[in-house]
C-alpha positions in Angstrom: -9.0 -23.6 -24.0 -6.0 -21.3 -24.7 -8.1 -19.3 -27.2 -10.8 -18.7 -24.7 -8.3 -17.6 -22.2 -6.9 -15.1 -24.8 -10.4 -13.7 -25.6 -11.1 -13.2 -21.8 -7.8 -11.5 -21.5 -8.7 -9.1 -24.4 -11.9 -8.2 -22.9 -10.5 -7.6 -19.4 -7.8 -5.4 -21.1 -10.4 -3.2 -22.7 -12.5 -3.2 -19.5 -9.5 -2.1 -17.5 -8.6 0.7 -19.9 -12.1 2.1 -20.0 -12.3 2.0 -16.2 -9.0 3.6 -15.7 -9.8 6.3 -18.1 -13.1 7.0 -16.0 -11.1 7.0 -12.8 -8.4 9.5 -13.9 -10.9 12.5 -14.3 -8.9 15.0 -12.1 -5.4 14.3 -13.5 -4.4 16.3 -16.2 -1.0 17.4 -17.6 -0.7 20.0 -14.8 -0.6 17.3 -12.2 2.3 15.5 -13.9 4.6 18.5 -12.9 3.0 18.8 -9.4 0.3 21.2 -10.1 -2.3 19.1 -8.2 -4.0 21.3 -5.6 -5.3 18.6 -3.3 -3.0 17.5 -0.5 -5.1 14.8 0.8 -8.2 13.4 -0.9 -10.5 10.6 0.4 -12.3 8.6 -2.0 -16.1 8.5 -1.7 -19.2 7.3 -3.7 -18.5 6.7 -7.4 -14.9 7.4 -7.1 -14.2 4.8 -4.5 -16.3 2.2 -6.4 -14.3 3.0 -9.8 -11.0 2.5 -7.6 -12.1 -0.8 -6.2 -13.4 -2.0 -9.6 -9.9 -1.1 -11.1 -8.2 -3.2 -8.4 -10.4 -6.3 -9.0 -10.1 -6.1 -12.8 -6.4 -5.8 -12.4 -6.3 -8.9 -10.1 -8.5 -11.0 -12.6 -6.5 -9.7 -15.5 -3.2 -10.9 -13.9 -4.7 -14.3 -12.8 -6.2 -14.9 -16.4 -2.8 -14.0 -18.0 -0.9 -16.3 -15.5 -3.2 -19.1 -16.2 -3.0 -18.6 -20.0 0.9 -18.8 -19.7 0.7 -21.9 -17.7 -1.9 -23.7 -19.8 -0.4 -22.4 -23.3 3.2 -23.6 -22.4 
């Protein structure tokens, strides 16, 4: 059973990496040093969906990781 949890964990990690890459379309190197021009930005449409999927995937990844540690010993 632990093997299946590890496989699920790897798949979730890859999906989480991909969805975070899609969600970070507007953040470049310039925004690291405060070069972001938007003061307040509301998420709408696809951007909001990607944000919500990121949250759901990260919670599922955390729970599967916790379960793998508890089952694996």
